[in-house]
C-alpha positions as CSV (number, residue, x, y, z in Angstrom):
1,M,-12.9,-51.8,9.0
2,P,-12.2,-51.6,5.3
3,N,-13.5,-48.6,3.4
4,L,-16.0,-50.1,0.9
5,A,-16.3,-46.9,-1.2
6,T,-12.5,-46.9,-1.7
7,A,-12.5,-50.6,-2.6
8,E,-15.3,-50.1,-5.1
9,T,-13.6,-47.1,-6.7
10,T,-10.3,-49.1,-6.9
11,S,-12.2,-52.0,-8.5
12,T,-14.0,-49.7,-10.9
13,A,-10.7,-48.0,-11.9
14,E,-9.0,-51.4,-12.3
15,T,-11.9,-52.7,-14.4
16,S,-11.7,-49.6,-16.6
17,A,-8.0,-50.0,-17.1
18,V,-8.5,-53.7,-18.0
19,L,-11.2,-52.8,-20.5
20,A,-9.0,-50.1,-22.1
21,S,-6.1,-52.6,-22.3
22,M,-8.4,-55.2,-23.9
23,E,-9.7,-52.7,-26.4
24,A,-6.1,-51.8,-27.4
25,F,-5.3,-55.5,-27.7
26,F,-8.2,-56.3,-30.1
27,A,-7.5,-53.1,-32.1
28,Q,-3.9,-54.3,-32.7
29,A,-4.5,-58.1,-32.9
30,S,-7.7,-57.9,-35.1
31,P,-7.8,-54.6,-36.9
32,G,-11.3,-53.9,-38.1
33,A,-12.9,-56.6,-35.9
34,L,-14.4,-54.1,-33.5
35,T,-17.3,-52.8,-35.5
36,E,-19.2,-51.4,-32.5
37,P,-18.0,-49.4,-29.4
38,F,-16.0,-51.7,-27.0
39,G,-17.2,-52.0,-23.5
40,A,-18.1,-54.3,-20.6
41,Q,-21.1,-55.7,-22.6
42,T,-19.1,-56.6,-25.7
43,A,-19.7,-60.2,-26.4
44,L,-16.4,-62.1,-27.1
45,L,-17.1,-65.8,-27.4
46,S,-20.5,-65.7,-29.1
47,S,-19.4,-62.9,-31.5
48,G,-16.3,-64.8,-32.6
49,L,-14.1,-62.0,-31.5
50,L,-12.4,-64.4,-29.1
51,D,-11.4,-67.9,-30.1
52,S,-9.0,-70.4,-28.5
53,L,-5.9,-68.8,-30.0
54,S,-6.9,-65.2,-29.3
55,M,-8.0,-66.3,-25.8
56,L,-4.4,-67.4,-25.1
57,Q,-3.0,-64.3,-26.6
58,L,-5.3,-62.1,-24.6
59,T,-4.6,-63.8,-21.3
60,T,-0.9,-63.5,-22.0
61,H,-1.3,-59.8,-22.8
62,L,-3.3,-59.3,-19.6
63,S,-0.8,-61.3,-17.5
64,D,2.1,-59.3,-18.8
65,T,0.3,-55.9,-18.5
66,F,-1.2,-56.4,-15.0
67,G,1.3,-58.9,-13.5
68,I,-1.3,-61.6,-12.8
69,E,-1.5,-65.3,-13.5
70,F,-4.5,-67.1,-14.9
71,E,-5.3,-70.5,-13.3
72,D,-6.8,-73.4,-15.2
73,E,-10.1,-72.9,-13.4
74,D,-10.3,-69.3,-14.7
75,F,-10.8,-70.6,-18.3
76,T,-14.6,-70.9,-18.3
77,M,-17.3,-69.8,-20.7
78,E,-18.7,-67.6,-18.0
79,N,-15.4,-65.7,-17.4
80,F,-14.8,-65.1,-21.1
81,A,-18.3,-64.5,-22.4
82,T,-18.0,-60.7,-22.3
83,A,-15.3,-58.1,-21.9
84,G,-16.7,-57.1,-18.6
85,Q,-16.5,-60.6,-17.2
86,I,-12.8,-60.8,-18.1
87,A,-12.2,-57.3,-16.6
88,D,-13.9,-58.3,-13.4
89,L,-11.8,-61.5,-13.2
90,V,-8.6,-59.5,-13.7
91,A,-9.7,-56.8,-11.2
92,A,-10.4,-59.5,-8.6
93,K,-7.0,-61.0,-9.1
94,L,-5.4,-57.6,-8.7
95,T,-7.4,-57.0,-5.5
96,R,-6.3,-60.3,-4.1
97,S,-2.6,-59.8,-5.0
98,G,-2.5,-56.1,-3.9
């Protein structure tokens, strides 16, 4: 039987790593755009922090950093609305591939 506590800890650690990587990406790609603390609740699409070009750049960054691939069906408003939703998507991909 899988250890759910270990799985949750791994997922939390992965999510935290993805959020840190995303924060570094935005700090480099859009200096000054992060006017508030970055976290899981940071709005991306509705705030304008993420547009179509930066979405492609971010997904390329995350793919290269974490060794995952985004599928066409991953590109939804729900998956990219907040930083936490992207982090959860990446963490789920890491869990499936690991």
